[in-house]
ZAMARGU-4260 file (C-alpha; in steps of 0.2 Angstrom, whole numbers, plus 5000, padded with zeros to 4 digits):
<rodrens>
0) 4630/5221/5870 | 4640/5213/5885 | 4634/5196/5880 | 4633/5192/5861 | 4627/5175/5864
5) 4611/5183/5871 | 4597/5191/5861 | 4597/5210/5867 | 4581/5220/5864 | 4595/5231/5855
10) 4599/5217/5844 | 4581/5212/5842 | 4577/5229/5835 | 4591/5229/5823 | 4584/5213/5816
15) 4567/5219/5815 | 4574/5235/5807 | 4586/5227/5795 | 4600/5238/5802 | 4615/5237/5791
20) 4626/5246/5805 | 4625/5230/5816 | 4631/5219/5803 | 4648/5210/5808 | 4644/5214/5828
25) 4633/5198/5828 | 4624/5186/5817 | 4605/5178/5822 | 4600/5161/5817 | 4582/5155/5816
30) 4579/5136/5825 | 4564/5132/5814 | 4573/5134/5797 | 4592/5130/5801 | 4597/5147/5792
35) 4608/5161/5800 | 4610/5178/5793 | 4617/5196/5795 | 4605/5208/5805 | 4603/5218/5788
40) 4595/5204/5780 | 4578/5208/5772 | 4569/5190/5774 | 4554/5191/5784 | 4558/5193/5802
45) 4558/5177/5812 | 4548/5175/5830 | 4559/5181/5843 | 4557/5164/5852 | 4566/5157/5839
50) 4581/5166/5838 | 4598/5163/5842 | 4613/5175/5842 | 4632/5171/5837 | 4646/5181/5839
55) 4654/5174/5823 | 4647/5165/5808 | 4658/5153/5811 | 4650/5150/5828 | 4634/5148/5818
60) 4641/5136/5807 | 4648/5126/5821 | 4630/5127/5829 | 4623/5117/5814 | 4617/5133/5805
65) 4616/5135/5787 | 4621/5153/5778 | 4605/5162/5771 | 4606/5162/5752 | 4599/5180/5753
70) 4611/5190/5763 | 4626/5178/5763 | 4634/5181/5779 | 4649/5171/5777 | 4652/5180/5760
75) 4651/5165/5750 | 4634/5157/5743 | 4626/5144/5750 | 4627/5129/5738 | 4610/5124/5730
80) 4609/5106/5735 | 4611/5113/5754 | 4597/5125/5751 | 4585/5113/5743 | 4590/5101/5758
85) 4584/5113/5770 | 4567/5116/5760 | 4566/5097/5759 | 4569/5095/5778 | 4556/5109/5783
90) 4542/5101/5771 | 4545/5085/5778 | 4542/5092/5796 | 4527/5105/5791 | 4518/5096/5777
95) 4503/5095/5785 | 4501/5114/5787 | 4497/5126/5773 | 4512/5127/5763 | 4515/5140/5748
100) 4528/5145/5737 | 4530/5161/5745 | 4529/5152/5763 | 4544/5141/5756 | 4553/5155/5748
105) 4551/5166/5765 | 4559/5153/5776 | 4572/5148/5765 | 4577/5167/5763 | 4575/5165/5743
110) 4562/5170/5728 | 4547/5159/5725 | 4555/5158/5706 | 4572/5154/5710 | 4566/5141/5724
115) 4555/5132/5712 | 4567/5132/5697 | 4582/5126/5708 | 4571/5114/5718 | 4564/5106/5702
120) 4581/5105/5695 | 4589/5095/5712 | 4574/5085/5715 | 4566/5081/5699 | 4548/5088/5704
125) 4543/5105/5710 | 4540/5109/5728 | 4520/5108/5728 | 4524/5092/5718 | 4535/5087/5734
130) 4522/5094/5747 | 4507/5083/5738 | 4519/5066/5737 | 4522/5067/5757 | 4505/5070/5760
135) 4498/5057/5750 | 4511/5045/5756 | 4505/5048/5775 | 4487/5047/5770 | 4493/5028/5763
140) 4499/5024/5778 | 4485/5030/5790 | 4472/5021/5776 | 4482/5004/5780 | 4484/5006/5798
145) 4468/5016/5805 | 4451/5017/5804 | 4450/5035/5801 | 4437/5042/5789 | 4443/5047/5773
150) 4439/5066/5779 | 4448/5064/5794 | 4464/5057/5786 | 4463/5069/5772 | 4463/5084/5786
155) 4477/5075/5796 | 4490/5077/5780 | 4484/5094/5777 | 4471/5091/5764 | 4456/5100/5769
160) 4446/5097/5753 | 4439/5081/5754 | 4434/5081/5735 | 4452/5088/5731 | 4460/5074/5743
165) 4451/5060/5733 | 4454/5067/5716 | 4473/5070/5721 | 4473/5053/5730 | 4467/5044/5713
170) 4478/5054/5703 | 4494/5048/5711 | 4489/5031/5717 | 4475/5025/5702 | 4464/5022/5718
175) 4451/5031/5728 | 4456/5031/5745 | 4441/5019/5751 | 4447/5008/5735 | 4465/5008/5741
180) 4460/5004/5760 | 4449/4990/5754 | 4464/4984/5741 | 4478/4984/5754 | 4468/4976/5768
185) 4463/4961/5757 | 4470/4945/5763 | 4483/4935/5752 | 4470/4924/5746 | 4460/4936/5740
190) 4474/4944/5731 | 4479/4927/5722 | 4476/4926/5702 | 4461/4915/5698 | 4466/4898/5698
195) 4478/4898/5710 | 4468/4899/5727 | 4468/4885/5738
</rodrens>
């Protein structure tokens, strides 16, 4: 392994096989999650094109990657706040995709139960509730700024089942998407209290 900063076939096989005999020889980071690991990490293997390798853990930290909570490549535990920040950033970027607790646990190298509990303690809501909030906020923005059909807006924020989208939207905002759009697009004159109109 002459150039430790380029991924060789040998390194890639070590990552795929969770080969502990390579621990200490290199560390690998995953660009999409911002996390770095030991070769022996038991987390789900990343896509090869998203992997960067480093000779030392310090190099990965300098490269703005955070240590995996599962394999602890620096020998220290990643603080819960940082772990939740990684998951939050991932949700913010991928909220339109099908995100399950298992998916989030995989990308953050933890267990769904521990992630659910830790996320709720730090953010005051579960990961699922946070995803729903992101989707509804984006839907509100699209309802105000576009003429897209309600079903299309639901799809564009990751809620492909229109009745579910309408129900969730009403639960979170008190309005259906259609009534929200009408209410938000009224002129100031129309929303003035009775008797105050010019």
